[in-house]
N, C-alpha and C positions, 0 to 999 in steps of 0.2 A: 524470420529473424534468427540468426544463429547465436551461439553463446558469446560471441564477441561483438555483435551488432548493438549499437545504441538505439534506444527508443527514438523515434522520429517525432520531434516536436512539430505540432501543427497537423500531424497525420492522425487518422483514427486510432484510438486505443484498441489493441487486439481484443476482440470479444472473447471473454473467458467466462466459464461457469465453474463454481465449486459448491459443494454442499455447505449449507449454513446451519450453525447451531440453532436449535429450536425448531428445525425442520425447514424443508424447502431448499431452494437453490439461490445462491448469490450470483447475480449476473453483473459483470462489469464490462463496459464498452457499449457503443451504440448510443443513439439519441435518448436523452432523459429530460425530465421537466426542469432540472436544475443542475448544479455543479456537483462533482463527486471528488472527494478526497479518498483515495485508495492507498492503503499502506500494507505492504507485504512485510511481515515481521518474521524473525528467524524461528521462533517457536518456543515451546515451554521451557527449554533448557537455557534460555537467554535472559539473564537478569537485567541487562541494559534495555532489552525490549520491554520488560515489565515497567521499568521507570519511564520510558518514552511513552508507552501506551497509557500509563497512569496519568501522565501530563496531558495527553490527548483527551482522556476522559474528563479531566478537570476543566477543559476548555471546549468540550464538544458543543455545548449550547452556543458558544460564540461562532463556531464554524456553521452551525445550523442557521443562526440568525443571518449569516452572510450568504445563505442560499446553498450550502453544501450538505450532501448526504455523506456520512462518514462510514467507510467500510474498511475492515482489516481482514487479512487472511494469512495463513501459513500452510506449510506442508504437513503440519501435525495431523495425527489421527483425531477422531472425534473425542476420544477419551482424554487425550492430552489437552486439547483445546478447551474442553469442558472444565478440566481442573483449573485452568487459568481464569475462566469466568467465575467459577465457584469461589476462588480465592480473591480475585480483584474486583468482581462485580462490574465489569465493563458493560456499558449499555449500548455501545455501537454494534452494528451488524458484524458478526464474526464468521468468517469462512474457514474451512479446513480442507485438507486433502489436496492442496495445490500440487500439481504433478511436476516432475522435472521438465517435461515437455512444455508446460505452461511457463515455468520459470525461464526457460530458454527463450520462449516466444516473447516474454516481457523484457528480455535483455538483462536479466538479473545475474549476479554472480552466484555460483553454487558451491557449497562446501561439503566435503565428505565428513561424516562424524568421526570423532577420534576417541581414543580410550579414556581420556581424562575428563570427558563431559558426559552429559546424559542424553545427548542427541541420539536418536535411534535410526535415522536414515539421512540421506542427503537432504540439505535444506537450503533455502534461498537466503542470501544476505539481504539487508534492507533495501526496499524500494518504496519511494513515495511519489505518488502521481496525483496531479490536479487535472481533472478532465472537465472540459466545458460541456454545456448542454447538448452540443452537436456530436459529442463523443470524441472530440479531438484532444490530444495531449497538449496541455499548456505548460505544465511543469513535470519534468522527469528527473528525479534525484535518486540515482542508484549508487550504492556503496558496496565495497568489498569487505567492510568491517562494521561491527555494531556501534562503534564509537563515532562514526562519521555520518550524521544525519542532520537535515535542516532543523533549525530551531523552529518549533511550531508557532510561537508567537510571531516571529518575524515572517514566517511563511504566510500566516493568515493576513498579517498587515499588508504584505506584498500582493496577495491575491485580491484583497479588498481594493487596493489601489489599481491593480490591473483591470478589474471588473469595472470600477467607477470611471476609469478613463479609457475603457475600450482599447487597451494597448494591444499591439500586434504580438504574434508569437515571437519569442526570443530564441536565438541560437539556430537560426535557419539558413544562415549564409552558406553558400556552396563554395568550397575552396578547392 
């Protein structure tokens, strides 16, 4: 997948691995026992990400009751990711060190750091993925800006409806 390719809905999520805070490796993609909500956030420098992820933390139990494992990751260093956990006490699995190559593979928009922010390296713009137990992409919401992300309450409601009604993949028409 190149930097301009969209994620393919109904296709397997690209298998990626990143280091996980607390030790070990966060693996995304491939078959699992349940559903996965995977969110790529911009990193420590992004105030909008903090608000979004604080909202996710508040409803994490609702996602889990619906059969989802919640995972988030950024391109931040371990130190910067740990600062967010220390400050916000997020309980979801947090990955760090997402590489530019992985960002490209996921079809994410990538931004260069600028002088008026505290980003220290290239970073991914937001990506929200719902992945079924077979490892296929059911929802892919990628944005080029932090202010354009799906409402998490609406997304969960839609996923509950999709699962309960065994709806087909959306957005797969070939034109």
